[in-house]
N, C-alpha and C positions, 0 to 999 in steps of 0.2 A: 394513575399508573395503577394496572392490575396487580395487587399484592398477590393475590391467589395465584397468579401465573409466574410470577417472580418467585415465591416459595416452591413453585413444583420445579423449576428450573433449577434453584439453587439446591434443593435436596436431591435432585438428580445427579447432578454434579458433585455432592458431598459421597452420596452412596456409590458412586461410579468412580471414586478416588484411586488409582493404581500407581503406587509408590515406585514400582520396576517403569513404568513408563516415565515417570517425573525424571527418575535417574538418568536414563537413557536420554530422554529430550534435553535434558540438561546441559549434553556435549554440545550443543548448537546454540546456547545462547550465553554470552560473557558472564552476565550476571546471575546465571541460574534460571530456571524454568517455573514461571510462577504460575502454574495450572495445576489441574487435578490429575493429568496423565490419561484421560479417558481412552478408551479404544476407539481408533476412527469409525470403525463399522458401529459400534453402540452409538457414538455421537451422530453419525448420519441417519442412522435409523430412528433416534430420538428427536432430532430435528424435522425430519420429513413428517413423524407422525404428527407433531406439534401443529405444524404448517395445515396439514391437511384438518386437522380438527377442530382448528380455529378459524379456517379462511371463512366462515359466515360470519364470523361475529368481530373480528379484527379488521383494521385498515390502516392506513400509513399514519395517521395521528397516535392511532393507539398503540401501535409497534414502537416508534419514537419515542414515546413515553416511557414504554417498557425496556427499551434500547437503552436510552439515557441511564436508567438506574443499573440495568446489568452491567454497561461499562464501568460504571463506579466502581465496582468491585474489583476491576484489574487482573481479574483471572482470565488466563487465555481463552478457555472454552467458553465462559460467559460472555466474553467478547466475541467470540465466533458465532455464538448464538443470536448475538445482536446484530450481527451483520447479514446472516443468514435471511432473519425475518424482514430486515429492512428491504433487502435484495428483491423480495417478492413482490414488493408495490413498486416497483420501477417504474411502471406507467404513468406514476402519479408524483414522480419527482419534480422539483421546483428550484429554482437558484436560493429562495429561502431553506429548504431541506439541505440543500450543499452546506450552507452555512451552519445549519444547525449540528450534523454530521460531522461537520469539518473540527468541531470543537473537540470532538473526543481524541483528536490527536494533540490537542494542547494540553488536556488534564487527565488522559486514561490511557491511549495506545502508548506501549513505552518497550516494545520490542519490534525486530524487523520482521517477523513471521505475521503478525497481526497487523502491522501495517501494509506489508506486499497483498496480504488476503484481503483487505479493505479496499485498496487500490483496485484489484483485480474484479472483485465481487458488485462494489456498489461505487466507488468513484469515477471509474473510466464510463460508466452509464451515462454520467451527466454529460460529459464530451461526445461521447458517441451518438447520443439522441439529442444534440445540440440545447441542451438544457443551460449551459454556460457555455464561454468561450476560452479562448487561450489566456487572455487578459485576466480573466476570474482567477484561473488556475496560479496564473504568474504571481499575481499578490502573496501566493502562500510562501514565496522565495524569501519574503523578508519576515518570516515568523520567527519566534524564538526556539521554537520545539523543531530538533532537528527531526523529527517524526513527520511532521506537516511538510519541512522542505524536502525530506526523501520523497514524499507521498507525490512532488510534482513530477520528477522523471519516472518512478514508478507506474504512475496512473498515466502516462505517456505511452511508456512500453507498450502498454495494452492497445494501442493503435495504430502501433506499427504494422501489423498486418491488415490492417484497413487504409493504407494511403496515406498515411500520417507523411506529411512534408518535411523537409529539412529546415526550411524557413521557419515554420511553426515551431519545430523543436528548438531551433536555435534560440529565437526570440524570447521562448519561453524559459529556458534554461540558464542563459547567459549569466543572470546573477550568480547562479550556483557554483559558477567556474572556480571560485576561490574559495568555497565553502570548505571549513574545517573539520567539518564531521566525517568519518571513516564511511558512516551508513549513507551519506548523501552523496559523498564520492562514489561509492560502488554503485548506487541507483543511477546517477548521471552516466558513469562508464559503460554501464550494462546496456543503456538507452541507445548512446550513440554507437556501440557495437552493433546491436540490432539493425539500427538505422543505416549503418556502413554498408552492409550486406547488398542492401537495394540502392544506395546512393554514396557510393566510397569517393567518387571525387569532391562532392560537397564537404561531405564530412571530415576528410584528410585536409581539406584545406581550413576547415574549421579547427582542427585540433593543431595544425600548424601554427595558427595563429596564437594558439592559447597554450601551447606546450611548456615555455619556459615560465608559466606564471600559475597556472592551474594546479588542483591538487593532482600529487603523484597516482594516486588510486585511478585516478579518473584515466588518464593516458594507458595505466596498465590493464584496466578491463576494456577499454574501449579498442584497444589495439590487440587484444589477446587472440583473435582468429586471422591476425595477418601474418604473411610469411616474415622471417626474422629479419632479411634485409630490408623490408619497408618498415618493421618496427624501429630500426635504428633510426629513422627520419623524425621520429617523434621524442628522442632524448633530449633531456633539456642540454640548452648550448652554455658551455664554460664561461 
């Protein structure tokens, strides 16, 4: 790990600390915002500057080593930098890299925002580029980490606009339909809602099967855009 780069990143975060933003962002996190409250423009500007300045000396392995150290800090912006750096090496992703970065969800990622950005910027690319298949992602449904389990539907949601098929979604997320985590349930429900817009018949049939046994937040989120009369079909039977 490049200790000088790590120090440069950490020092930038410390020097950019913004208490007002921390207080503002905390409203969106039940357990408070664990970060520096760095202004978005400042974050993006510094991120892009580092990526440009380091492009001739860094590769995927070096970025992974740096990222592993950054995510151990557990601060929002340091995790965000780690994801951005690894994203630049998308062309070099392998199944081994998927397993390595997936460990961040076991040990360091502990809020919905970092989790969802990670899915959008990094994890979805492994499926889009066919580096892994749905079976590999499905393994995460058995993880003790609610964030790793949430990452399954949120990652799939990035593929909805790319002709994701209902059968692939159902196969992958079915183990999560009785998950107790509100964050997992919201992720599953949001995914099904997005897919319902393209495949209403298939998703409605799936929801009818599960409506009496799945988490209620799944139904709430999945049926949010349906007409009121149709939503009544998915109420739990007494």
